[in-house]
C-alpha positions in Angstrom: 2.0 7.9 27.4 4.8 6.6 25.1 5.9 3.6 27.1 9.6 2.8 27.4 10.6 -0.8 26.7 14.1 -1.3 28.1 15.6 -4.3 26.2 18.1 -5.0 29.0 15.1 -6.2 31.2 12.9 -9.3 30.9 9.8 -7.0 31.2 11.0 -4.7 28.4 11.8 -7.6 26.0 8.5 -9.3 26.7 6.6 -6.0 26.0 8.4 -5.6 22.7 7.6 -9.1 21.7 4.0 -8.5 22.4 4.0 -5.4 20.2 5.6 -7.3 17.4 3.1 -10.1 17.7 0.3 -7.6 17.6 1.8 -6.0 14.4 1.9 -9.4 12.7 -1.7 -10.2 13.6 -3.2 -7.1 11.9 -4.7 -9.3 9.2 -5.7 -12.9 10.0 -7.1 -15.0 7.3 -9.5 -16.9 9.6 -11.9 -15.8 12.3 -15.1 -13.7 12.4 -13.7 -10.8 10.3 -12.6 -13.1 7.5 -16.0 -14.9 7.6 -17.9 -11.6 7.4 -15.8 -10.5 4.4 -16.5 -13.8 2.6 -20.3 -13.2 3.1 -19.9 -9.7 1.8 -18.1 -10.9 -1.3 -20.7 -13.6 -2.0 -23.6 -11.1 -1.6 -22.1 -8.6 -4.1 -21.2 -11.3 -6.5 -24.8 -12.7 -6.4 -26.9 -9.5 -6.0 -24.8 -6.7 -7.6 -25.9 -3.2 -6.9 -28.6 -4.2 -4.5 -26.0 -5.7 -2.2 -23.8 -2.6 -2.5 -26.7 -0.3 -1.5 -27.6 -2.6 1.5 -24.0 -2.8 2.7 -23.3 0.9 2.2 -26.5 1.7 4.2 -25.4 -0.7 6.9 -21.8 0.5 7.3 -21.5 4.0 5.9 -24.6 6.0 5.1 -28.2 5.0 6.1 -29.5 7.1 3.1 -27.3 5.6 0.5 -29.0 4.8 -2.9 -28.1 3.1 -6.1 -27.9 6.4 -8.0 -25.0 7.5 -5.8 -22.7 4.6 -6.6 -21.1 6.2 -9.6 -19.8 9.7 -9.6 -21.1 11.4 -12.7 -18.9 13.2 -15.3 -20.7 16.5 -14.3 -19.8 16.0 -10.7 -16.2 15.3 -11.6 -16.1 18.5 -13.7 -17.8 20.6 -11.0 -15.3 19.4 -8.4 -12.4 21.4 -10.0 -14.2 24.7 -9.3 -14.8 23.6 -5.7 -11.1 23.3 -4.8 -9.0 26.3 -4.0 -6.5 27.1 -6.9 -3.5 26.9 -4.5 -4.5 23.3 -3.6 -5.0 22.4 -7.2 -1.5 23.8 -8.1 0.1 21.8 -5.2 -1.7 18.6 -6.4 -0.4 19.3 -9.9 3.2 19.6 -8.6 2.8 16.4 -6.5 1.5 14.5 -9.6 4.5 15.8 -11.6 7.0 14.6 -8.9 5.5 11.2 -8.6 5.2 10.8 -12.4 8.9 11.8 -12.9 10.1 9.4 -10.2 8.0 6.5 -11.5 9.2 7.1 -15.1 12.8 7.1 -13.8 12.4 3.7 -12.3 10.5 2.0 -15.1 12.3 -1.2 -16.1 13.9 -1.5 -19.5 13.5 -4.8 -21.3 16.9 -6.6 -21.3 18.6 -7.5 -24.5 17.9 -11.1 -25.6 20.5 -13.7 -24.5 21.2 -16.9 -26.4 21.5 -20.1 -24.3 21.5 -23.6 -25.8 20.6 -22.3 -29.2 17.5 -20.4 -27.9 17.2 -16.7 -28.0 15.6 -15.7 -24.7 14.0 -12.4 -23.8 11.8 -10.7 -21.3 8.9 -8.3 -22.0 6.9 -6.0 -19.7 3.3 -5.2 -20.3 0.7 -3.4 -18.1 -2.4 -5.0 -16.7 -5.4 -4.2 -18.9 -7.4 -2.5 -16.1 -7.0 -1.7 -12.5 -9.1 -0.8 -9.5 -7.7 1.6 -6.9 -9.0 1.7 -3.4 -8.8 5.0 -1.6 -9.8 5.1 2.1 -12.3 7.6 3.3 -14.6 7.9 6.2 -12.5 9.9 8.7 -9.9 11.6 6.5 -9.7 13.2 3.0 -7.0 11.0 1.4 -6.8 12.5 -2.1 -3.1 11.9 -1.9 -3.8 8.1 -2.2 -5.4 8.8 -5.6 -2.0 10.3 -6.7 0.1 7.5 -5.2 -1.9 4.7 -6.8 -3.1 6.1 -10.1 0.2 7.8 -11.2 2.2 4.5 -11.0 -0.5 2.7 -12.9 -0.6 5.4 -15.6 3.2 5.4 -15.9 3.1 1.6 -16.2 0.8 2.0 -19.2 -2.7 1.3 -17.8 -5.0 3.7 -19.7 -6.8 6.3 -17.6 -10.1 5.0 -19.0 -9.3 1.6 -17.6 -8.7 2.8 -14.1 -11.4 2.7 -11.5 -11.3 4.5 -8.1 -13.4 3.5 -5.1 -13.7 6.0 -2.2 -16.4 5.9 0.4 -18.3 9.0 1.6 -18.1 10.0 5.2 -19.5 7.5 7.8 -22.7 8.8 9.4 -25.6 7.7 11.4 -29.4 8.4 11.1 -29.9 12.1 11.8 -26.4 13.2 10.8 -26.2 15.7 8.0 -25.6 14.3 4.5 -22.0 14.2 3.4 -20.1 13.3 0.3 -16.6 12.3 -0.8 -14.4 15.4 -0.7 -14.4 17.4 -4.0 -10.6 17.3 -3.7 -10.7 13.5 -4.2 -12.9 13.9 -7.3 -10.8 16.8 -8.6 -7.6 14.7 -8.3 -9.3 12.0 -10.3 -10.4 14.5 -12.9 -6.9 16.0 -13.2 -5.6 12.5 -13.9 -8.2 11.8 -16.5 -10.0 9.1 -14.4 -13.7 8.9 -15.0 -14.7 5.6 -13.5 -15.1 6.8 -9.9 -17.4 5.2 -7.3 -18.7 6.1 -3.9 -17.9 2.7 -2.3 -15.8 1.5 0.6 -15.0 -1.6 2.6 -15.0 -5.2 1.4 -18.0 -4.4 -0.8 -15.9 -2.0 -2.9 -13.3 -4.7 -3.5 -16.0 -7.2 -4.4 -17.6 -4.7 -6.9 -14.3 -4.1 -8.6 -13.5 -7.8 -8.7 -16.8 -9.2 -9.9 -18.5 -6.2 -11.5 -22.1 -5.1 -10.9 -24.8 -3.3 -13.0 -22.9 -0.1 -12.3 -19.3 -0.9 -11.5 -17.0 -2.1 -14.2 -14.9 -5.2 -13.3 -11.1 -4.9 -13.4 -8.2 -7.3 -13.7 -6.1 -5.9 -10.8 -6.9 -4.2 -7.5 -4.4 -2.1 -5.4 -4.5 0.4 -2.6 -4.5 0.7 1.2 -7.4 0.1 3.5 -8.6 -1.3 6.8 -8.5 -5.0 7.8 -11.8 -5.7 5.9 -10.3 -4.3 2.7 -7.1 -6.3 3.2 -9.0 -9.5 3.8 -11.3 -8.8 0.8 -8.3 -8.3 -1.5 -6.8 -11.6 -0.2 -10.0 -13.5 -0.8 -10.6 -12.2 -4.4 -7.0 -13.0 -5.4 -7.2 -15.4 -8.3 -10.4 -13.8 -9.6 -8.3 -10.6 -10.0 -4.7 -9.8 -9.2 -3.7 -7.8 -6.2 -0.5 -6.1 -5.1 0.0 -8.9 -2.6 1.1 -6.6 0.3 -0.6 -5.7 3.5 -1.3 -1.9 3.4 -3.0 -1.4 6.7 -2.8 1.1 9.7 0.1 3.5 9.3 3.4 2.9 11.0 6.7 4.7 11.7 9.9 3.3 13.1 12.5 6.0 14.0 16.1 5.1 14.8 17.6 8.1 16.7 21.0 9.1 18.1 22.0 12.2 20.0 22.2 14.2 16.8 18.5 13.9 16.2 16.3 17.0 16.8 13.7 15.8 19.3 11.1 18.2 18.1 11.3 17.0 14.5 11.3 13.3 15.5 8.3 13.8 17.7 6.4 15.6 15.0 6.9 12.7 12.6 5.7 10.2 15.3 2.6 12.3 15.9 1.9 12.6 12.2 1.6 8.9 11.9 -0.3 8.4 15.1 -3.1 10.8 13.9 -4.1 8.3 11.2 -6.4 6.6 13.7 -5.1 4.0 14.0 -1.4 4.7 13.8 1.6 2.9 15.3 4.8 4.7 16.3 8.2 3.2 17.4 11.4 5.1 18.3 14.6 3.2 18.9 17.7 4.5 20.6 20.7 3.3 22.6 20.8 6.4 24.8 18.0 6.9 27.3 18.3 10.7 27.2 17.5 10.7 23.5 14.3 8.8 24.2 13.4 11.0 27.1 13.9 14.2 25.1 11.8 12.8 22.2 9.0 11.6 24.6 8.9 15.0 26.2 8.5 16.7 22.9 5.7 14.3 22.0 3.8 15.3 25.2 4.4 19.0 24.4 3.3 18.9 20.8 0.3 16.6 21.5 -1.5 19.5 23.3 -1.5 21.5 20.1 -3.2 18.9 17.8 -6.9 18.7 17.1 -6.9 14.9 16.7 -5.6 14.5 20.2 -7.9 11.7 21.4 -7.0 9.4 18.4 -3.3 10.1 18.9 -3.4 9.4 22.6 -5.0 6.0 21.9 -2.4 5.2 19.3 0.5 6.2 21.6 -0.9 4.3 24.6 -1.9 1.0 22.9 0.2 0.5 19.8 3.4 2.5 20.2 6.5 2.6 22.3 10.0 3.9 22.9 12.6 1.1 22.8 15.9 1.4 24.7 18.6 -0.9 23.2 22.2 -1.8 24.1 23.9 -0.4 21.0 23.6 0.4 17.3 23.7 -3.3 16.3 20.7 -4.1 18.5 19.0 -1.0 17.2 19.3 -2.3 13.7 18.1 -5.7 14.7 15.0 -4.3 16.4 14.3 -2.0 13.4 14.5 -4.9 11.0 12.2 -7.0 13.2 9.6 -4.2 13.2 10.0 -3.9 9.4 8.2 -0.6 9.5 6.1 1.0 6.8 8.1 4.2 7.2 11.6 4.0 8.7 13.3 7.3 9.6 17.0 7.3 10.3 17.5 10.3 12.5 21.2 9.7 12.9 24.5 11.4 12.1 25.2 9.2 9.0 21.9 8.0 7.6 23.5 6.8 4.3 25.7 4.4 6.3 22.7 3.4 8.5 20.6 2.6 5.4 22.8 -0.3 4.6 21.9 -1.9 8.0 18.1 -1.7 7.3 17.0 -4.7 5.3 13.2 -4.5 5.9 11.4 -1.2 5.4 8.6 0.1 3.2 10.4 3.3 2.7 13.5 4.9 4.2 13.7 8.5 5.2 17.4 9.5 5.5 18.0 12.0 8.3 15.6 13.9 10.5 15.4 16.6 7.8 13.3 14.2 5.7 9.7 14.1 7.1 7.5 11.2 6.4 4.9 13.7 5.2 7.2 14.4 2.2 6.7 10.8 1.2 3.0 10.9 2.0 2.3 13.7 -0.4 5.1 15.0 -2.6 8.5 13.5 -3.0 7.9 10.8 -5.6 7.8 7.2 -4.2 4.3 6.0 -3.5 3.0 6.2 0.1 1.2 2.9 -0.3 3.6 0.7 1.6 3.6 -2.6 3.4 2.6 -2.7 7.1 2.3 -5.2 9.9 6.0 -6.3 9.4 5.2 -7.4 5.8 8.1 -5.2 4.6 10.0 -8.4 5.4 8.7 -9.8 2.1 6.6 -7.0 0.4 7.2 -3.7 -1.3 5.3 -0.5 -1.8 3.1 0.3 -4.8 5.1 1.5 -7.9 4.9 1.2 -11.6 6.3 -2.3 -11.1 3.0 -3.2 -9.3 1.0 -2.8 -12.5 3.5 -4.6 -14.9 3.4 -8.2 -15.9 6.6 -10.0 -17.0 6.5 -12.3 -20.0 9.5 -14.5 -21.0 10.1 -15.2 -24.7 11.8 -18.2 -26.3 12.9 -18.3 -30.0 15.1 -20.8 -31.9 16.0 -18.6 -34.9 18.2 -21.4 -36.4 16.0 -24.3 -35.3 16.5 -26.5 -32.2 20.0 -27.9 -31.7 20.1 -31.7 -31.6 21.5 -31.6 -28.1 18.6 -29.6 -26.9 16.1 -32.0 -28.5 17.8 -35.0 -27.0 18.0 -33.5 -23.5 14.4 -32.3 -23.5 13.1 -35.7 -24.6 15.2 -37.4 -22.0 14.0 -35.2 -19.2 10.4 -35.4 -20.3 10.4 -39.2 -20.4 12.0 -39.2 -17.0 8.9 -37.5 -15.8 6.7 -39.9 -17.7 5.5 -37.3 -20.2 5.9 -38.9 -23.6 3.9 -36.3 -25.5 6.3 -33.6 -24.2 9.3 -35.7 -25.5 7.7 -36.2 -28.9 6.9 -32.5 -29.3 10.6 -31.8 -29.0 11.8 -34.7 -31.2 9.5 -33.7 -34.0 11.6 -30.5 -34.4 14.6 -32.7 -35.4 13.0 -34.1 -38.5 
């Protein structure tokens, strides 16, 4: 089920190239999906709540109504009592870990530097408001509330200026009514977030970008989602800011040597495959290592309830990759640029220096990706589709703006005035030149 792509053969190389091409095509900015998203954005912008109700009925819940868009304060309060105390305590510890890590990495403003008579500085300030997209439908991803909201709060976005959109379960006519899990709402309440909406898909992004009768508009939108969410965020960029990354279907790339424990590696692969969709890659230079891991995948798969989704992910979007040596393993891993990269090798610290493109690194097979998903500290909202080549995961940095400062405490030096005027006139901008020259009188 987990196909072996041998990089010493033409067939194996071609198969890997096809997988990489498929990864890169996760989000295409043209085609029918992009056109459908553009129509959704226009409808919400023009019709507000009416469009939200129509679209949520079409895609999520045939009985959806306008009074269900916003989660009430009473519902948020009641959600706390609906969650077992042990889960609430674990959520509290996870929040604490993520908050501590994000505070640790908060950038300090550098001391001013004087260049050419100007005292130059840099200031950081948070966005004024932010919308956080939390996927729903098939899974209860309350962890995404933690992994998006805590970095925003640490950056300085007030809880009252955070909005969370999470869709209720997808259902058809005749299915029993369902709602967003109370654990999602309880997590919002624990974080002090009261702007919570039962919305999903491109319509949720549109509502946060443009605002409606019920949904407050925001300045910035972040969070993972399917291809329609990713396309919507791309299309509203400019109206609002976005994190700029592609946070799509979950991925794992594992580099393994003979020291790796096959059972542990297999468990991590299966954990990502169950996301439905999920993508799993394991790279090794010893065929026996891949065979042992693949055998464990087959063995453990029989024990899992989401078996059908996992089998599809393993068959269509995953593979085991046999390479010539460690150097080729690093090359392949960097080309895959995985969301999660697990280094199940003897010296993971040394190997980490060889990996230049990864959303997050897990050093050693003793560090499960699930630790990053829920608990360790770095956000689990990470670049996918090889976009770790140029993108980064969500962090406090995501919600910060950088502003340069320029100050001439002793007035502009004559050389600076002359140079600026000379450069401005060379561009044909006389008013620029005069604005500098006036400082010399």
